N, C-alpha and C positions, 0 to 999 in steps of 0.2 A: 609642233612645239613639244619638246621632250618633257617627261614627267620629272618632278622635283626629286632630289635624292632623298632616300629614306632617312628618317631622323627619329630620335627618341626610342619608343618601344618597337617601332617597325625596324629600326636599325638593329636592335638587340635580337629580334626574331630572325632577321636575315642572317645574322652572324651564327645563330644556332643551327639554321638550316645548312649553311655553308660548311659547318663542322661535320655534317653527315655525308659530305661528298666522298665517295669511295673510288680510290684510284684503281682498284681491281676491276670494278664495274666499268670504269672509263676505258680501261685497256681492252675489255671484251667488246665494247661497242665499237672502238676504233678498228679492231681486227675484223669485225663483221662487215663494216663499211668497206674495208679493203678487199675482203674475199668476195663480196657480192657485187660491188660497184667499181673496184679497183681504185678507190678514193683514199688518199693519204690525209689523215686529219692530225692536227697538232694537239698534243696532250695539254691538260690544264683546264681548269674550270672556266676561266675567262676566254681562253682560246676556243673551247668547245661552244661556248655561248655565241661568239662571233661567227663561227663557221656554220652553225645550224640555225642562226637567227632568221635568215630569209625563208627557211622552210623548204627550199628547193631540193636539198639532199634528202630530206625526210620523205618527200613525195616520191623521189626516184627509188628510195629503199622500199617503200610500200608497194610500188609497181613491180619491182623485182620479186619480192616475196610472193605477191599474188600470182605472178607468172609461173613460179616454180611450184605452186601448191595446186595439185590437180583437184583435190576434194575440198576446196575452200568453201566457207559458208556462202549461201546464195546472196546474202546482203552485201558481202564484200565483193562478189563477182559483178554485181550490178553497178558498182561505183566507177566513175570516170576519173582516173588518176592522171592529172596533167598539171605540171608545175607552172606557175605564173612567174615569168622572168622580169616583170616590172619591179622597180626599186621603191615604189610607194609603200609606206608602212602598212596600210590596210591590206595591200596585195600580199605582202610578206606574211601578215597574220592570217590571211586566207589560206595560204599554203600550210601553215602550222595547223590550222583547224581541220583542213582536209586530211592530214596525217592522223590527227586525233580521232576523227570519224572512222577512218579505216581501221585503226586499232580496235575501236569499240565493236565494229561490225565483224572483225576477224575473230573476236572472242576474248579480248583482253577485258577483265572485269573493271568496273567503274573505279574501284579503289586503286587500280594501277595506272589510271590515266592522269594527265597533268593539264593545267590550264594554259591558255595561249600566252598569258603574261609571264608564266613561270619560265618560259624560254625566251620570249621576245625581250623582256626586261630583266632577265636573269634573276628572277625572284627565288626560284626553287629548282636549281639544276640537278640536285640529287634525284628529284622525282622524275625528271626527264630521262635520266639514265635508267631508272627503275622501270619506266614504261617501255623503253627499248628492249630491256631484258625480258620482260613479260611477253612482249611480242615474239621474241625468240622461243619462249616456252610454248606459246600457242602454235608456232610453226612446227615444233616437234610433235605436238598433238595431232596436227593435220598432215603429218608425214611430208613435209616440204622437201623437195629435191634440192639439196644443197646444205652447206654448213649452217649451223644454228648456234645460238648462245642462250644463256639463262638456265635456271634450274629445270629439272625434268618435271613435266606436268603431272599432276595428280590424276590417278585413274580409279575407276570403281573396282572394288574388291568385294564382291558379293559372296557371303558365306551362308551355307544352309546347315541348320542344326536339327537333329532329331528330337523327338519329344523327351526321350530319356536324357539327352544331353542338357536340355533346358531345365528339367527337374533337378538335375544334379547340382545346378548352381544355387538352388534354394538353401542348401546346407553350408554354403561358403559365407564366411564373414567378410563383408566388404572392407576396403581400405579406409573408408570413412570411420570405421570403428577402430582403426589402428592396426597394428600387425604384431604378431608374437614371434616374428623371426628373431633368432639369436637369444630369445628369452629362455631362462632356465627355471625349472620347477624344483631345483635342489633345495631341500629343507622344508618344502611345503607339506603340511599335514593333510590327511584325507578329510574332506568336508570343510576345509578352511574357507573363509570369505574371499570372494573374488574382488580384487582391487581395481580401481579405475586405471591405474598404471601398474606395470609389473615391478614389484619391489622384491628385492632379494632379502630373504629372512633366514639365511643359512645358519646363523648362530643363535636363532631364537630358541629358548628353552622355557620350561614351565616355571622356573624360578623367576623369570622376568614378568610373569603375568601380574604380579602384585606391585610392579613398579609404575609410578606415574611419570609419563613423558614430560619433556620440557614444554610441550605445547600447553600442558595443563598448569604450567608454572613450576616452581621448584620448592622443595621442602628443606633445602640446605639451611643449616643453622637453626632450624625450627626444633622445638622441644615438645615432647608429648608428656613431660613430667606431670604427674597428678591426674592424667586423663584416665577415666574408667573404661573398661572394655565395653563396646557397644554404644558409646556416647555419640551424639550427633557431631558430624564434621562441620566446623565453622568455615565461613568464607575466608577468614584470616586466622592465622595461628594465634590463639589466645591462651595464655598461661592460666591454669586453674589449679595451682599447687595446693591451695588451702581449702579446696572445695570438699565438703563432707555432707553426709546425710542430714546432720543436725541443721544445716543451713537451708534445707529445702522448704522449711516452713516460715522462713524469714521473708518479709516483703522488702524488696529493694527500694532505694531512694527514688528510682524512676517512677515508682507507684506512689510517691509521697513519703511522708515520715509519720510514725506514731509516737515519736519522742515526746514525753511530757503528758501523754494521754494515759488515762487510768481505766482499767476494766473492772474496777471495784463495783460489786453489786450486779454485774451482768450475768444472766443465766444462760446455760448452754442451749443453742438452737433458736434464740430469739431473733426477731427481725431487726435489721439495721435501720436506725432512724435517720431522717433527713438532717436533723440537728440534735446536739446533745442537750437534753433537758433533765434536770434533777427530778426524781420521783421517789425520794427516800422512803416515804411512808406508804407506797402503793402496795396493796394487798389484793388477794384473790376475791375477798368479800366485796371490794369496791368495783369490780369489773362490770357489774350490771348497773352501776349508778350512772345517772346522767349528770355531767359536770355543770358547773355554773356557766360555763361558756355557752351551754345550750339554753340558758335562762333558768328560771325557777318555776315550779308548779305550785308554789305556795299560794293559797287563797284561790286557786283555780277550781272550778266546779264542772262536774260532768252532767249537770242537770239537763235533761232533755235530749241526751245523746242516745241513739239507738244502737244496738249491738251489731257490729259488722258494717256500720256506715262508714263512708269515706270521710277522712278528715279534710276540712276545707282550709284554705289559706286564711280566710277571714269569715266571720259569721255574717252572712248576708241573707236577708229575707228573700224568698223566692216563691211568694204565695201564688202568683199567677203564672208560674213557669209551666211551659208546655213543651212537648217533644219537637215542635216546629223550630224551636230556637236552638236545638242541640247542635246544629251545624253552623251556628253564627259565632264568629270570633268577636269577643267583646273589645271595647276600646282600650281596656287595661292591657290587652295583648298587643296594642298598637293597631295600625291600619295597613292594609295591603293595597290601598289606592295608589295608582301610579307605579306599582311594582310590576316588574316583568319577569317571566320565567325563562327568558332567553338564555341558552347555554346550560339549563338544568337537565340532568339525565333522569329518566324514569326510574323510580325506586330509590333515589338518593335521599339522604337524611335532610330533614327540614331544619333550617337554621333559625335562630331567633331573629336575625336580620338576613336579608339576601346578600350573601357574601360569595364572591367568585373565588373558587379554589382550584383554578385550572392546573396549577403547577404542583399541587400537593402530592407528595409521595410517601412511601412507607418509611424512608429514612428518618423523617421528622417525628414518627410516632414515639420514639424512645427518648425524646428531648423534653425536659421539664421547662415550661415557659416561665417567664418572669412573673406571671400572675400567681405562680405557686410560691413566690418569694425566693430567697437565696439563703444558702447555708454558710456563706462566708462569715468567718469569725465566730461561728457557732461552736459550742463545746458539748461533748458527750459525757462530761463529768457527772457522775451520780446516776446515770441511766442504768436500768436493769435490763438484762438480756431478754428480749421477748416482750417488753412492755409496749403498750399501745401508744402511738404517736398522737400528741395533742396539739391543737393549734396554738395554745399558749399555756403557761404554767399558772393554774388557778387552784387554789385550795378548795376542796369539796368535803370539809370535815363533817358537816351536818347532814350529808345526803344519806338517806336510808331507803330500804326497799319499799317502804310503804308508799313512797311517792312515784313508783314506776308507772302506775296506771293513771297518773294525773297529768293533764295537759298544761304546760306552763304558759305564762302570760306572753311569751314571745310569739306564740301562735294565736294571740288575741284572747278574747273572752266570749263566752256564750251567754253572759248575763244580758237579759232583755231580748235575747234572740228567740224567734218563734219558728218551729218546724212545720207550721200549718201549711197544708197543701203539698208536702213532700211525699212522694211515693217510695215504697221500700225497694231498695236496690237500684234506684235511678242514678244516673251519672251526675256528679256535681259540676256545675258550671263555674268558671272563675269569675265571670261577670254576666 
């Protein structure tokens, strides 16, 4: 049963292989068969396939080549070369395989051999011709007595180099680095930079050192009018015709606008306030006064206070207080029951409440939180330069220096308080 005809991709591959069929190689093979066996073969790819398909002519050719080669390889000499004359397909393919085995044992490389179906089914006739030519090349290598075909075989060409010759090659730049053949150094200055590729700079002069190449863009139609010598070069050409020294102290609109704002009453070197607050009657005499925002010390008494004692948040009796309780946190400070120190680092600041601050960074230290309020819609009108910033505008007309040593009622009162049992210099407990 014959194989089905090639179709689809197989048909395309067979057409490509057929396109490699060389008529010159075919002529060499036909002439070799004629000179060695006296056999006349018809030219043409299909004709060659039909005449060599049974393998008998190939076995006869191998037998003749082996007979004419005195120093043939031992593996080839041991082969029994006898063509099978039966017409059965498997017998014909056996003849083809016998010829392939002979070529391999004779010295033909594996890349030069062909498959049995390449000849029997005509799949790759160019490879069949190539194998016959390489068999001729190996016959030349083994000094066969008679005509041969194919290219001359490659032979060893051993060269010996002295130590001086080997070292001389270390100063030669290989072709991988390119070549300077036909390159000219015309116009090159001594000490110039070596380029990746040889570039002619015949017409280069010093006048061109100040020219910006087109790779850096172009300054065509650009104007330097109004630019001062030594000024910074901008990314784009910007006209600055009207720029003068007088404008260096002006704040641009990008920084906001001070239109409508008044500097009346501001003193030189004073601190800039968060919001503009009027303080028309502020004088140096009042800088040591405590404003009403801090409460009042009217009617407050210092009775019972010791010199140097710590001021407490509230007057609390501590008659039975002892040192054992110094390490106890009162309930006014809350409770740490159920609190965990997980994630806290040694030496870190103690918070009023346990707050995780894993992602805290330095960038946030300069930000004023909303707890500090906002200065939106605030006015600086009437503020003096260098004045102290108050929480709110409160008149403090009646404040005098006599009350500086008086504790105001915002801190509580000591009336009815007793310091009995307190030791001098001891620490004041909140609770």
